[in-house]
C-alpha positions in Angstrom: 9.3 17.0 -6.9 10.8 14.1 -4.9 9.8 13.6 -1.4 12.6 14.3 1.0 13.3 13.1 4.6 11.2 15.1 7.0 8.6 16.0 4.4 5.0 15.3 5.2 3.8 12.2 3.2 0.8 13.4 1.1 -2.5 11.9 1.7 -4.5 10.2 -1.1 -7.6 8.0 -1.7 -7.2 5.1 -4.0 -8.7 1.7 -4.7 -7.0 -1.4 -3.3 -7.4 -5.1 -2.9 -9.4 -4.4 0.3 -11.5 -1.6 -1.1 -11.0 2.2 -1.4 -8.3 3.4 1.1 -7.9 7.0 2.5 -4.2 6.7 3.4 -4.1 8.8 6.6 -7.3 7.1 7.9 -5.9 3.7 7.1 -2.5 4.4 8.6 -4.0 5.7 11.9 -1.3 6.2 14.5 0.9 3.5 13.1 4.2 3.6 11.2 3.8 2.7 7.5 6.0 1.0 5.0 4.8 1.8 1.5 6.5 0.0 -1.2 6.0 0.0 -5.0 6.4 -2.6 -7.7 7.0 -2.4 -11.5 4.0 -4.5 -12.4 1.8 -7.4 -11.5 2.7 -10.9 -12.5 6.4 -10.2 -12.4 8.8 -12.7 -10.8 10.9 -10.6 -8.4 7.7 -8.7 -7.2 6.0 -12.1 -6.6 8.8 -13.2 -4.2 8.8 -9.8 -2.4 5.1 -9.7 -1.7 5.3 -13.2 -0.3 8.1 -12.3 2.0 6.3 -9.3 3.3 3.2 -11.4 4.0 5.4 -13.7 6.1 6.9 -10.8 8.0 3.6 -9.0 8.6 3.8 -9.9 12.4 7.3 -8.5 12.6 6.1 -5.3 11.2 3.1 -5.3 13.6 5.3 -5.8 16.6 7.0 -2.4 15.6 3.6 -0.8 15.4 3.9 -0.7 11.6 1.5 -1.4 8.7 2.5 -2.4 5.2 1.0 -1.5 2.0 2.2 -2.2 -1.6 1.4 -0.5 -4.9 1.5 -1.4 -8.5 0.2 0.6 -11.5 -2.2 -2.2 -12.4 -5.9 -2.4 -11.4 -7.6 -4.3 -8.7 -8.8 -7.1 -11.0 -5.2 -7.7 -12.1 -4.0 -7.5 -8.4 -6.6 -10.1 -7.3 -5.3 -12.6 -10.0 -1.8 -12.0 -9.0 -2.5 -12.6 -5.3 -3.7 -16.1 -6.1 -0.3 -16.7 -7.8 1.6 -15.3 -4.8 -0.3 -17.5 -2.5 0.4 -20.5 -4.6 4.0 -20.0 -5.3 5.3 -18.4 -2.0 3.1 -20.5 0.4 1.8 -17.5 2.1 -1.5 -15.5 1.5 -1.1 -11.7 0.9 -2.4 -10.3 4.2 -2.0 -6.5 3.6 -3.5 -4.2 0.8 -2.1 -3.6 -2.6 -3.0 -0.1 -4.0 -4.4 -0.1 -7.5 -2.8 2.7 -9.2 -3.8 2.4 -12.9 -4.1 6.1 -13.2 -0.5 6.6 -11.6 -2.0 9.1 -9.2 -0.1 7.9 -6.1 3.1 6.9 -8.1 3.1 10.5 -9.5 2.4 12.0 -6.0 5.3 10.0 -4.5 7.6 10.2 -7.5 7.7 6.5 -8.0 8.2 6.6 -11.8 11.7 7.3 -13.1 11.3 8.1 -16.8 14.9 7.4 -17.6 14.7 3.9 -16.2 11.3 3.1 -17.5 8.5 5.7 -18.2 5.7 3.1 -18.0 6.3 1.4 -14.6 7.1 2.3 -11.0 10.5 1.4 -9.7 11.1 -0.5 -6.5 10.6 2.5 -4.0 10.3 2.1 -0.3 9.0 4.8 2.0 9.0 4.5 5.8 6.5 7.0 7.2 6.1 7.8 11.0 2.9 8.3 12.9 3.2 12.0 12.4 3.1 11.4 8.6 6.8 12.4 8.1 8.9 10.6 5.6 11.8 8.9 7.6 13.4 6.7 5.0 13.3 6.4 1.2 15.0 3.6 -0.7 14.9 3.2 -4.5 16.0 -0.1 -6.2 16.1 -0.9 -10.0 13.3 -3.1 -11.2 15.6 -6.1 -11.5 16.8 -6.1 -7.8 14.7 -7.6 -5.1 14.6 -5.8 -1.7 15.9 -7.0 1.6 13.0 -6.5 4.0 15.2 -7.5 7.0 16.9 -4.1 6.4 13.6 -2.4 6.4 12.9 -4.0 9.8 16.4 -3.0 11.1 15.8 0.6 10.0 12.5 0.7 11.9 14.2 -0.7 15.0 16.9 2.1 14.5 14.4 4.9 14.0 12.3 3.9 16.9 15.3 3.5 19.3 16.9 6.9 18.3 13.7 8.8 18.5 13.5 7.9 22.2 17.1 8.0 23.3 20.0 10.3 22.6 21.8 7.7 20.5 22.5 6.8 16.9 23.1 3.2 15.5 26.4 2.2 13.9 27.3 0.4 10.8 25.5 -3.0 10.5 23.9 -2.5 13.9 21.1 -5.0 14.9 18.6 -4.7 17.7 20.4 -5.6 21.0 23.9 -4.4 19.9 25.9 -1.4 21.3 24.8 2.1 20.0 26.6 5.3 19.6 26.2 8.2 22.0 24.9 11.4 20.4 27.8 13.9 19.8 25.4 16.6 21.5 26.0 14.9 24.9 29.3 15.3 26.8 31.0 12.1 28.0 30.4 13.2 31.7 26.6 13.5 31.0 26.5 10.4 29.0 27.9 8.5 31.9 24.9 9.6 34.0 22.4 9.2 31.2 23.6 5.7 30.3 24.3 3.8 33.5 25.2 0.6 31.7 28.5 2.2 30.8 30.1 4.5 28.1 33.2 3.5 26.2 35.1 6.5 24.8 36.9 5.4 21.8 37.5 9.0 20.5 35.9 12.1 22.1 33.4 12.1 19.2 32.9 8.2 19.1 31.4 6.9 22.4 29.6 3.6 22.6 27.0 2.4 25.2 24.9 -0.8 25.5 21.4 -0.3 23.9 19.6 1.6 26.6 16.2 -0.1 26.3 17.5 -3.7 26.5 
């Protein structure tokens, strides 16, 4: 059964490029971005892993750790890491899970048989420090992901967890946000002293409160 938003992300123990990982222990009190790949030594994946390596500090600044997965073994991963470093100009600085037995891929429903029964599709899970699934994205194997979007989602989730706001279309950190419909305009004006613009009774905007 597919994991849905709000579900507890299941724990697992699996080998990786940094040794055996107990997922919960490795995650600690951090947010986690878990993302899967169809196979090692594939072109789109190679570009993705290089990009995530370049962005590791951006994820860390958001209290997030990154971890990749492919249904190949650790020996294969280690060979692939050399290629990624050579071609992308950045060493892989985070673990790649070795899921040759497809244990984690099955647990997280990363294999879609009608797409390809032998490989994982490009799935992304954002998991919060309480182990809850907060985002799922699934791409076809041929389409590389936009990891700036994953960073944007982390910014939005962390902001909206702490303030009574939501983020509008194409929002980026620092831009105006939407006031929660659960708050009256009068209360919102007290809660958000930077100002509240009432476009419609259900659509109120305010400057991002933590900026």
